[in-house]
N, C-alpha and C positions, 0 to 999 in steps of 0.2 A: 224539333227546335234546333235552330242554328246557334252555335256558341262562338263568342268572340272574346278575345283578350282586350282589355281596355287599360290604357296607361295614362299617367298624369293625374288621376283622381286622388284627392287627399281628404275629403270629408263628404258628408251627406249632401251638401249642396252641389258637389261635383256630380255624384251619381244621379241626383234629381235632374241636373242640367242635361246629362248625357241621355237619360231616359226620355226626357221631354223632346229633345232633338230628334231621337230616332222614332219615337211614337208618331211624330207628325208626318213621317214618310208615307205616301200612298202604298197600300199593300201590306202594311204592318198591322197584324191582328193583336199582338201583345209584345211588350218588351219589358224586361226586368233586369236591372243592373245590380250586381253584388259588389259592394265596397270591400267586403271581406276577402273575396278571391280575385278581385279586379277583373271580373268576367261579366259578360252580358249574354242573355238568352233572348233570341228574337224568333217569333213565329209569324208566318205569312209568306207572301210571294215576292217580297222585295229581294233585290239582288245584293250579294255581299258588298259589291263595289259602292252601291248607294249608301248602305249602312255605314261603311268605313268613312265615306265622304262626309256624311252628316256628323259623325263623331269628331272628325277633324275640323269641320267648320265651327263646331262648338268649343274648339280649343284643346282637344285631347287627342291621344293616339289610339288607334284600334287596328287589330288584325284578326282574320278568321282563325279559329283554333287550328293549330298546326302549321301556321305561317309566321314569318318574321314581322314584327310590328314596323309600321311605317316611320315611327319616330326613332327607329334605330334599336329599340329593345327587342329581345328575342321573344317570339311567340312560343306556344307550347309545342313540344316535339310531336311529330305525327305518330299515329298508331296506337290505339287502345289505351292500356294503362299508362304507357310511357308518356303519352301526350298529356294525360291528366296530371301525372306526377310532375311533369315539367312545369305545368301551369300552377301547381300548388307549391313549388319549390320557393323557399323563403330567400328572395333576393334582396329584400329591404334591410334586414337586420345587419348583415355584414357592412353594407354601405353606411348605414346609420351609426354603427359602432365606430367606424373609421372617422366619420365627421365629428362624433361626440368626443373622441380621443383628442383630436386636434383642437376643437373648440374649448375643451376644458383646459388644455395646456396654456392657451393664450388668455382665457378668462381668469385663471388663477393669478397670473402676472398682473393683468388689469386690475383685479380686486385688491391685490397687494398695494398697488400704487394709489388707487382711488379711495378705498375704504380703509385699508390697513394704516396707511400713512396719515390720511386726513382725520380719521376718527380715534385711532389708538397710538398715533405717533410712532408707528414702526419705522426703523431706520431705512433711508434711501440715500443714494449718492448726493452730495452736496449740490451738484449741478441741478438736479431736479427739486431739491428742497428749497433752493433759493430762487429758482426760475419758475414761476407759476405757468407761464406760457408753454415752456418746455414740458412741464407735467401734463398740461392740457393736450399738447400735440401728441405725446406718447399715448395717452388714453384714446385719442382719435384714431391713431395708427393701429393700435391693438384691437379696437372695436371694428375698424374697417376690415382687419384680417378675418375676425370672427364672422362678419357679414359675408365676406367672399366665400368662406368655408361653407356657409349655410345659404349660398345664393339661390338654391332651389326654392326656398320660401318666396323670394322676391320675383323670380322668373315666373313661377306658377301663379302667385298671388296677383301680380300686376297684369299678367296675361289674361287671367280669368276676369279681372276688373275691366280690361279692355273689351272683352267679349260680353260685357254687362251681365256676368254671372259670377259675382264675388264668392269666394269660398273661405275656408279656414285659413289657408295660406295668405289670403288677402288681409285678414285681420292681423295676423302675426307681422306681415310685411309693413302694414300701415303703422302698427304700434312701434315696431323696432325703428322704422325709418323716421317717424315723428321725433322719437327720442333722440336719434342721431343728428337729424337736421337742426333741432332746437339747440342741442349741446354744441354743435358746430357754430351756430350763430352766437351763442354765449362765449365761445372761445375767442371768436374775432372781436366781439364787443369787449372782452377782458383784455385782449392785446392792445386795443385802442385806448382803454383806460390806463394800462400800464405805461403806454407811451406818454400819456398825459400825466403820469405819476399820481393818479387818483387811486391809492391803495385801498380805500374803502370800497370803491366800485369793483376793484380787482377781486377782493375777498367775497363780495356779493355775487359776482358772476361765477366764481369757483363753486359756490353752492347750487348754481343752476345747471351744472353738468349732470347729464343722464346717460353718459356713455356706457357706464357699467350696467344700467338698466337695458339698454339696447342689446348688449352682448349677452346679458343674463337671460333675457326673454328668449332669444334664439336658442341658447344652450339648453335651457329647461324644456323648451318645446321639443327639442331634439331628443332629450332624455325620455320624455313622454311618448314620443313617436317610436323610439327603439323598444321601450317596454310593451307598447301596444303591438308592434310588429312581432315581437317574440310571442306574445300571448295569442295573437291571431294565428301564428304558426301552429301553436298547440291545439287550436280548435279543429284543425284538419288532421291531427295525428291518426285518428281512427281510419280515415280514408287513405292516408299515405301508407299505413301498415297494410291495408287491403292490397294496395298497388304493388307493395314490395313482395307480396305473395306470388305474383305472376311469375311462373317459371320462365327461364331464359332459354333453355335448350330442351330437346326431346330426342329419344332414341327410337328411330323408326326402321322398319324392315323395308329395304329396297334392294332389288336384284339378288334376293336371297341372302342378304347380309344385313347385320344391324349397323346403322349409321347414326351418329349424333349430329343433329342439325339445329340451327337456331329456330326459335319458336315461330318466327315469321314465315319459315319455309314449309311448315306442316300444312297439308291440304286435307280437305274433307275426303274421307275414304282411306287415308293412310292407316297402316297398321303400326301401332307403337307398343313398345314393352316398358313395363315399370317394375323395377326391383324393390325389395323391402327398403324402407327408409327414403325412397325418392318421392318427389312431388309428381302428381299426375299433370302432364303438360297441357292438355286440352280436354274438352268434354268428349266422351266416347261411350261405347258399349263394350263390355268384357266379352271376348271371344274364347278365351281359354284361361284356366287357373282360378284360384280363389284367394281372398285376402280379407283382412280387416282394414278398413280405410277410415282415417280420422278426417271428419268433415267439418271440424270446429271453425275453419277459416270462413266457411259459408253460412253455417247454421248456428254457430256458438255452442253446439252440442259436443261435449268432450268425449262422450262414449263412442268408440269406433263402431262402424257399420259393416256388417259382413257383406262381401260382394262375391258373386259367382257368375259363371257364364250367363249372359242375357241381361245382367244388371247394368245400370248406367253409372258412370263415374264423372266427376267434374274436375275442371282445371283447378290447381292450387290446393287440392286435397292431398293428404299424405298416405301412401301405401305403407302400412305398418308391418305386415307379416309375410305374405306370399308373393310369388312371381305371377304377374297377369299380362296377357296379351289383349289389346283393345283396338277397336276401329274408331277412328276420329269421326265424330258426328257434327261438332261445332268447333270452329277455330276462329282466331283473331278476335274481333269485336262481338262475335256471336256467343262466346262462351258465357256460362253463368256468372263467372267472376267479373268479366267485362261489363255484363249487363248490370250487376250490382253497383260497380264503380260509376257507370253512366247514370244510374238512378239517383245515387247520392250526389253526384256532380250536378245533375239537372236540378235537383231539389235546392242546391246551394245557389243556383242561378235564377231560381224563381223567387217570388216575393210573397210573404205571408200578408193576409189582409190587414193585420194589426200594424204592419210596417208603413202602411199608407198614411197613418196619423203623423208619424215622424217625418215622412216625406213631405207632406203638406207644410209642416212647420219649417223643415230645412229649406224649402223653396224661398221663404221670405226672411229667414233667420238672419243671415249675414247682412243684407241691406238694412234690416231693422237695427242691428247692433251698431253699424256704422253711423246710422242716423242718431241713435241714442248717444254715442260717443261724442258726436259733434254738438248735440244739444247740451250734453253735460259740460263740455268745455266752455260753451258760450254762456250757459246759466251761471257758472262759477266766476267768470269774468264780469258779468253784470252784477254779480253779488259782491264785487269789490275784491275778490282774491287775486293774487299775483298770476301772471301768465304761466309760470312754472307749476304752480299748484293746480290751476285749471287743466293744464296739459297732462299732468300726471294722472288726474282723475279720468280724462278721456282715454288715455293710453290704457289704464287699468281696465276700463270697460271693454276695449278691443281685445286685450290678451286673456281676459278671464273667460269670455264667452266661448262655448265649445259646441259647435255643431256636430263634431265627430262622435261624441257620446250618443247623440240622438240617432245618428246614421248607423252606429254599430250595435245599438241595443237589441234589435231583432235578429239581423243575419248571424251574429256570433252565437246566439242561443240556438238558432235553427241548425247551424252547422254542427254544433256540439251534440245536440239532441239527435241529429241524423246519424252522426258518427256512432253514438251510443247504441242506436237502434241497429245499425249495420253490424256492429260487433256481436249482437245477439240474434242475428238472422232476421231482423225486422226492418223492412225497407219502406220508407215513406217516399213516394215518387215526386212529391212537390212540397214546398213549404206550406201550401194551403192545407194539404192533407194532414201534415203534422200538427197544424194549429187546430184544425176542425175536428180531428178524431176524439179529442178530449171533451167535445161539447155534445156528443150523442146522447139521446134520451132513450132510444130503443136499439137493441142489437138483435137482428134476425139471424138465426143460425140454421144453415141447411143441415139436415140430420146426417145423411150418408157422407162419411169421410170427414165430417167436421166434428159432430158430437160423438159419432161412432167411428170405428176403425175403417169402415168401408169394405171390410172382408169378413164373410160369415165364419164363425168359429163354433166348434162343438161346446155346448155349455152344460149339457146334462146327458148321462147314460142311465137309462132305466130298463135294465134286463128283466125279462119275464121269470117267473119262478123256475128254478132249476137251471138257469142260464147265468153264467158269470159275465161281468162286464167285458172281460178279455174275449170271450167267445162271441159275444154280440158284436164287438168292434171288428173282430176277425172276419166274420161272415158279411158284415155290412161293407167292409173294405174290399172283399172279393167281388161283391155285386156292384159297388160304385166305381170301381177302378175304370170301367169302360164307359162311364156316363160322362156327359159334357155339360151337365146341369151345374150352375154355380154353387148350389148347396152341397153337391157331391165333393167339391174341392175341400170343404170343411172337414168332412169325414175322412178323406184321404190324408189331409195334413195331420189330423190327430192320430191316425194309425201310423203314420211314418215317424211322428214324434216318439211314439211308444215302441217303435221298431217291430210292428206287427208283421207276422209272416205273410208273404204274398202267396195267393192261390189263384190258379187259372180256372175261369168258368167257361161253360159252353152254352151255346144257344141264347146268347144275350140279346134282349130286346127292350127297347124303350117304348112303352105302351101309351096310348092315349089316356088322359086323365091322371097325369103326374105319377106314372108307375114304371117300375123296372122289374124285369124277370130274367133269370138265368138258372142254369143246372150246374151244381157242384157235387161231385161224388155221388151222382144218381139222385140227388135231392134237389127239389125246385125252391130256389130262393126268390123272394118277392119283397120289393120295398116301394114305399110311396106315401101318399097322403092317407088320412084316416078314411076318407070316402073311398079311395081306391082299395085300400088293404081290406076293408070290410067285405069286398066282393071275393076275397081270397082266403080269409081267415076270420075266426071269431075273435072279437075284441071285448074283453071284460069291461063292465061298466066303470070299475075302479080305474082302469087304465084310461078310459075315455075322459074321466073327470080330471085325471092328472094332465092329460093332453090339453084340456081346456084351460087349466091353470097356467100351463107353460105358454099358451097362446096369448093369454091375458097379460103375460109378462113380456110380450113382444117377441117371443121365440117361435120357431116353426118346428113342430114335432114330425119326425120322419119314422114311420112304422115299418118293421121288418118281420117277415114270417118265413117258416121253413116247412115245406110239405103241409101247408094249411094250418100250421100251428104258430101263433104269435111268439116271437122270440125277444121282442123288446122295442123300445122307443129310443131314438137319438134326437135330442133337441139341438137345433142350430139356430144361431142368431148373429146379427151384426152387432156385436157387443160395444157398449159405450167405452170410450177411452178412459183410462184410469183418472186422468186429470180433469175430465169434463165437468163432474159435479162441483169440484173446488173452483174451476174457472167460472162456472155459472154463479156460484155463491159470491165470488169476488166482484163480478159485474153488478150483482144486486146490491152488494154493500156500497158500491160507488153510486147508487141511485139510478141504475139503468135497468129498464124493463127488458127482460130476455124472452124472446119468442122463438119457437122452433117450427121450421118449415119441413114438411115431409109428404111424400106421395102415399104413405101407408094408410090403412084404414084407421078409423078413430080409436079402436080398441088398442091396437099396436102402438099407435102414436102416443096415446095417453100413458101407456106403460113405460115407453122410452122417456117421455117428458117428465114423468114422476121420478125415474131413476136419475135423470140429469138435474132435476129440481128447477126447471124453467118455470117462468110465470105463466106462459100460455103456449098453446100448440095450434098450429093451423095445418090440418090433416087434409089428405087427398089432393095435394097440390102437384100437378104435373110440371115437368121441367119448364115448359113454355109458359106456365101460369105464374111463375115466381115474380116475374117483372110487375104484373098487375097487383100482386099482393103487397109488394114493396110500395107501389104507388098509393095504395090504400093506407099502409102504415105511416107513410110520410105526412098524412093529414093530422097525425096524432103527436108528432114531434120529429126531431132530427134522427135519421135512421142510418145505422151501419149494417151492411149485409155481409155475412161471413160465409164464404163458400169455397169449393175447390178450384174455382177459376177457369174451369173448362165448360161444363154444362150451365154454369151459373152466370155466364157473361152478361146477359141482358139485365139480370137483377143486380149485379154488381155495379153496372153502369147507371142504373136508375137510382140506387140508393145514394144518399148524401155522401157517405163514405163506403167504398167497396173494399173489403179485405179479403184477399185470396190466401187461403191457408194451405199448408203442405205444398209449397210452391215447387220444391225440387228443381228439376231442370226442364219440365215440360209445361210450365204454367202459361196460361194466356195472360201475360203481364198487362197488356193494354187495357184489359177490362177493369182492373182494380186500381185503387188509390194507394193502398198499402199491401205489401206483399210479405207474407210470413214464410220463411224458408223451411220451417219445421212444421210437422203435422200435429202440433200440440195446441189445444184450445186455450191453454194457460197463457199463450203468447197474445191472445186478444186483450185481456185486461191489462197485461203488461204494456202493450202498445198504447192503450188509452191512458194508462198511468204515466207513461213517458211523455205523451202529448200534453197532459195536464201540467206535469213538472216543468216542461219547456215553456208553456204559456205563462206560468207563474213567474218563471225566471225572466221572460220578456217584460212582464209587468213591472217587476223589480227594477230592471234596467231602465225602462222608460221613466219610471218614477224618479230614479236617481238622476237621470239626464235632465229632466224638467226641473226637478227640485234644485239641483246644483245651479242651473242658470237663473231661476227665479230668485234664489237667495244671493247668488254671487254678483249678478249685474247691479242691483241696487247698492250693495256694499261697495263695489268698485267705483260706482258713480258718486259716492260720498253722501248718499241719502241720509245716513245716520250720523254724519259728522256734526251737524248743528245740535243734535240731541245728546249723543253719547261721546262725541269726539272721535269716532271711529273713522279711519281712512286706511286705504289699502295701497301699499307700495306696488308698483307695476311688476316687480320681480316676483312678489308673492302671488299676484294674479296669474303670471305665467306658470308658476309651479302648480297652482291649483288646476289650471287648464290641462297641464301635462298629466296629472293624476286622474282626471275625471274619466278619460277614455280607458285608461289602464284599469280602473275600478270596474267599469262596465264589463270589459272583457274578462277580467278575473272572476267576476260574479257568474258569468256564463260558463266558465270552466269548472265551476262547482258541480255542474250537471254530470261531470265524469264520475263523481262520487255517488250519484243517485242509483239506488238498487231498484230497477224496474220490476223485479219479481217479488218485491216485499210488500204484502198487502196491509201490514200493520199500520201504516200512516194514511191509508185510504180514508177520505172523508165519508163518515157514515151519513150520507145525505138521504133525507127521507125521499122515497121514490116518488117521481112525478106521477100525477094521476093520468094513467093511460087507460082509458075505458074501452075494452074490446066488446064487439057485438057478439051475441051468441048465434046470430043468423049466419048462413053461408057467406063467406067473404071471398070475393074474387074466385079463385079456383079451388078453394078448400073451405073447411069450417074451423072456427076458432073455438078452442076449449080452454077455459080458465082452469088452471091447475089447482083447484081448491083443495084437493087431497094433499098435495105437497105443502100448501100453505098451512093447513090445519095440523099436519104433521109437524111443521116447523114450530108451531105454537106450543106443542106438547113435548118438545125436545129441548135439550140444552147442549151446548158445545163447550169443549175445552180445547185450548191450543197448547201443544207440547213443543218445547224447544229441544231439539235432539242433535247431538254431536256425533260425527262419525259416519253418517250416510254419504256415500260416494256415487251411487248410480241407481238406475231403475230397479236393479235386483234388490238393492238395499230397501228402496221404497216398498217393493212388494212384500219383502219379509216383515217389515214393521207393520204394514197394513194388515197382513194375515194374522199376526200375533195379537193385534189390538181387536180385530173384528171377531176373534175366537172367544173374547171375553163376554160374559153375560152382561147385558145392558148396554153394549156398544152396537149402535145401529149401523154406523159407517165411520171409516177413518180415511181422510184425504191427506196423503203423505207426499211431501216434496223434499227431495234431497237438495235442491237448489236453495230453497229458503231455510232448510234445516228445521222444518215444522211438520206436525201432524195435527190436523184439525179433527177432533174426535166428536162425532155426534152421538149423544147418549139417549136411549129411550127409558132408562132408569138410572138411579144414582150409582155411580162407580167411584170409589175412593181414589184420590190421586196416587196413593201408594201402590194400589193395584195396577193402575195404568203404567206407572213408573217401572215396577218389577217386571211386567210383561215385556217391555222394551229392552230393559237392561239385561234380561235373561237371553236376548239375542245379541249381546255384546255391543250394544250402542249406549251412549251416555245421555241421560236426560238432564238437561240444564234446569228446566222449570215447567211447571204445569199451571196454566192460567185459565180461569173460568171466563 
C-alpha cells in the first residue's frame, strides 16, 4: 500500500470526493482516505504522479509520504517512525488557537456594540449612540476583520463549490456570507432612509443587522474545529508514544572500539553493545552476556524476560540488568517496532465496512442541505414572513448541519481501538480486521504453541520400588544427554532445573524402535517406549496400567531400565498453557464455538481438548490439511483461525480472520489479519472483546451523528414554529454544529478507558448452533467434547476478586493453594484482571477459599458465585 498525505480536507464530503477521484484512475485496486490522519492509502499499479494529479484536480493538495506537499504544506519526514510521527504531528491546533484568539478579541467588541448597547443599553461613545449609520459601519468593519481572520472557510468552501464538491466549509461560508451580504444591504438601505429622515425605517433596518451572527458563526465553528483537532490528536496518542520509543543512537563496535552513531547508520550485521538501563537500538541476536529485558513497549507485558546468548532482542525494549553484546539482524523499517507502527498506521489509512454507510450519506449530504436551506427560505417567504426571518431560517439550516460528525464517527473509534490494541501487544492490520474480529462464530485453535506451550515438559516421575525420584532423573539425564530427540530436551531441562549431577556414559547408541542404550559405571542403561523396553526388561502390569493412564491424558511415557531391571517411568507432554482453559471459557461465554485442530491421535487429542475445555476437537490434521478444515468450518459460520503464523499460513489466510499468536520477531505477518505479540491465548478473547467494544462505539457515534442532523435540521428550518413557536437563532445553530464533532470524538476517546482483559461485561450470548459431523472431516475427525460439557453441567464456578497479585509467579502461587483444597477441580488465575475463577466439583465454603488465598499474603476483596 502506498501512503499519501492529503491537505485541504475539512469534512467527510472532502474525503469522499478525494476517494472517488482517485478510485476512478486506471490501475487503482483500492483507495481509502482517512479524515482523521489526513492520509490516503492506495493499492494498485498507478503511479504517484497520477494519484497526486487526481487529488489536485479535485481541489485538494497531496504528496507521497516523506515528500513536501504541493500546496506548500510539509509532508511527513522520511524514514520509519520519524515519518509517521511527522504525519501525526498536530499542526492544526496551534493555528486554530491563534485564529480563535484574534476572532474572540474582535467578536467581543462587536457583541458589545451590537447586542450590549442595543438590548441592554450598555454605554457607548455619543458619536455611535446618536449616529446609527456609524454604528452599522463599525459592525461591518469588525465583522469583516473576523471574516478575514477565518478566510480559510471561504477559500476552501467556495473552491470546493467551484469543483462541484461542496463540503462543510461551503455550508459555513454560505451561511456567514449570506448574513454579511444581507446585513450590508440593510446598512445601505438604512443610510438611504436616514438621508430621507425616515427614522421609523432606520430603526426597522437596524433590527435587520446580522453582522454579529456572521462573526459568531465563524468564531463558534473555529471553537469546534479546535476542540475537534485537540481530540483527534489524542486519538493517536498510543501510536505517537510507540514512535517516541524508537532509539535515536546506538553504540556499535567498529575497528575494535565502541562508537556511538545515529540509528540510521546501523547496518545489518553490526555488533552493538547495550548497558543496563539503555534501550536496545535495533533487532538482534545476543552474542555474549545475559540480562533481563523489559519488552512492555512491544508486548504490553511488564514482567522482564531473561535473555542469554542466542536469544533474540527487539528495538525499543529496555535492558534492565546485565551487559550484552548483540548482532544486528533487522534495522530501519524492518525492526519489530517499525512493523508495529506501520501496521497501526496502515490500519488508520484503511476503511472499515461500516464507514461506507457514512460515506454514501456524506456524498450527497452537503448538496442536500444547501437545497433544504434554499427551499426553507423560499417557503417562509411564500408563507408571508419577512425576508430577514426567512433568511435566518435558511442560514440556521446551513450552519447546524454537520457532515464532519458523520465522517469522524468511524475513523476516530478505529484509531483509538487500534492504539489500545497496540499498547497491549495486539495488532489489527486493517480497519476491516478490527471490525470483523468481533463478529466471529467459530474460533479454530491450533494445538501446538497455541493451546499448549509448544515445548515438551516433564509432568510425572514414577520411580520403581527401591528407586528415588532423584536417582531416576539422574540416570535418565545421563542417558538422554547425548540424544537429539525432542522429548530428551524435556528430561534435560528438568534435570538442569534441579541441578542434577552430570555423568558421562560410554557406548551410547540410538536404536531402531525409539530406544537408547549406553553404559554407565559398567551397568547398561536403556530408555525408550513401552514396546522397546519390553524387549530389555520386565514391565509389571501395574506400571503398564499407569502408562496407559498417562497416555490417555495426552502424555508420552518414557521407560528406563538398568541391567534389565525397570527403574521407572518419566512422563513427558506438551503441557497446556496456564491461561488456555480460562481463555477458552471466555470465548465460550461470548457465544463463540471453540474448535481445536491437532495432528495427534484421537485419544491424545481428546485428553488435551478436555483439559482446555474446547467444544470440539478435529484430530489427525496434518499441517497442509488445516486449510481444507477451515474451508469446511466456514460453511457453519464466520471463522477465526488462531495459529503460530509460520506453519499455519494457508489456514490463517483461508479463515475470515487469521490471528497469529506469539508473534515475537519471526512471525509471518502477511498471513494474518491480527497479530498478537505475546504467546498467551487470553489475548484472543481480549482482541475480540476490543473489536466488539470498538464496533459498539462506532454505532454510538453514527447514531449521534444521524440523530443530531435528523433533529437539528427540522428545528433550524422552523418546522416547529407554527406549532410550538420554536425557532433557532443561527448563532445557536453554529454552536450546535461546533459541539457535534467534538461529542463524537470525545465518545471515541472513552475507548481508552476500556479494559480489554476484563470478562465481567461479556455478553452471555447463547451459543450459536454449530453442528459438527461425527464423520471424518477434511484431514481429520471431529470429536464433540461431550465429557467436558457433562462435566460443566455437574460443576459450579466462583469468581474471587484478589488484590496484590503482580506477576505470573503470584498467579501460580494462588492457583496452587486453591487447587490443593478438596472440592476444587480447577482454578484459573489472572494477575491482570485480579481474579481467580474457581471450578468446584463439590461445595466449598467462601471462607475456606478466602483463607487459603489470604494465607499466601494476598487480600480477597470478594467471592461471587
